[in-house]
C-alpha positions in Angstrom: 56.8 79.6 161.0 55.4 76.1 161.7 54.3 75.3 165.4 52.8 71.0 165.9 49.8 72.3 167.5 49.4 68.1 168.9 46.1 66.9 170.3 45.1 70.3 171.1 41.4 71.0 171.6 39.5 73.9 169.4 36.8 74.7 167.6 37.1 74.2 163.9 35.6 76.7 161.5 33.6 79.2 164.9 31.4 80.4 162.7 29.9 77.6 160.7 27.4 76.3 162.9 27.5 72.7 160.4 31.5 72.2 161.6 31.2 73.8 165.2 31.9 71.2 167.4 35.3 70.7 170.0 38.0 67.9 168.4 41.2 67.0 169.4 43.5 67.2 166.8 45.7 63.6 166.0 48.2 65.7 164.0 48.6 69.7 162.8 50.6 73.3 162.1 49.5 76.0 162.9 51.2 79.0 159.7 52.5 82.2 161.6 53.1 85.1 160.2 56.8 86.6 162.2 54.8 88.7 164.0 53.0 85.5 165.1 49.8 86.7 163.7 48.3 83.4 162.5 47.3 82.8 158.9 46.8 78.8 158.7 47.4 75.7 159.6 46.3 72.4 159.3 44.4 69.8 160.2 43.9 65.9 160.9 41.4 64.5 163.4 41.5 60.8 164.7 37.7 60.5 163.0 39.8 60.7 160.4 38.0 64.9 159.0 40.7 66.7 158.1 41.0 70.4 157.3 42.8 73.1 155.9 42.1 76.9 157.4 43.6 80.5 155.6 43.0 83.3 158.1 44.1 87.4 156.6 46.6 89.4 157.3 44.2 90.3 160.7 44.3 87.0 161.7 40.7 86.4 161.1 39.3 83.1 159.7 38.4 83.7 156.1 38.1 79.9 154.3 38.4 76.4 154.8 38.8 73.2 153.1 37.5 69.6 154.8 36.3 66.9 155.0 34.6 65.8 158.1 33.7 61.4 157.7 30.0 61.2 159.0 29.5 65.4 157.4 31.0 65.2 154.1 33.6 67.4 152.0 33.4 71.3 151.7 34.0 74.5 151.6 33.8 77.6 154.5 34.7 81.0 152.9 33.4 84.4 156.0 34.1 88.0 155.4 36.0 89.4 157.2 33.4 90.8 160.2 31.9 87.5 159.9 28.5 89.5 158.9 28.3 87.2 156.0 29.4 83.3 154.9 29.0 80.7 152.1 29.0 76.8 153.0 29.6 74.8 149.8 28.7 71.1 151.2 29.0 67.5 149.7 28.0 65.3 151.9 29.3 62.0 153.0 25.1 60.3 152.5 25.1 59.9 148.9 21.4 60.4 149.2 22.1 64.1 150.2 21.8 66.1 148.0 24.7 69.3 147.4 24.0 73.0 148.6 25.1 76.1 149.1 24.6 78.0 151.9 24.4 81.8 152.7 24.9 82.4 156.2 24.6 85.4 159.1 26.4 86.6 161.6 24.6 84.7 164.0 24.8 81.7 161.5 21.6 81.0 160.2 21.0 80.0 156.9 19.4 82.9 155.3 19.1 81.4 152.3 20.2 78.3 150.3 20.7 76.3 147.2 20.5 72.0 146.6 21.6 70.5 144.0 18.1 67.8 143.4 18.9 64.4 142.9 
């Protein structure tokens, strides 16, 4: 099942403090199970951002692959309960290094590993 989400405003990667924001979707598709549980989606935004999200069978957000022009490209993974999250970011700014962050349930970074240039 697919549903066009049009220009709906929503929060992307709600536990990922690095991309938490209100956005207007230029185009998008939600994928749902026959019972209506969201299993993922694809969204393109007016600013050139593009995201692909994957939810588990219960509808919990688990993985996101994204490109946000002002931030860069990355992958965000979280546990079912949201107690542990992992972010891999390759920044748009060539003066900044790629990094991996481990976040707690509150969205605070508990460990960070950065590639030194």
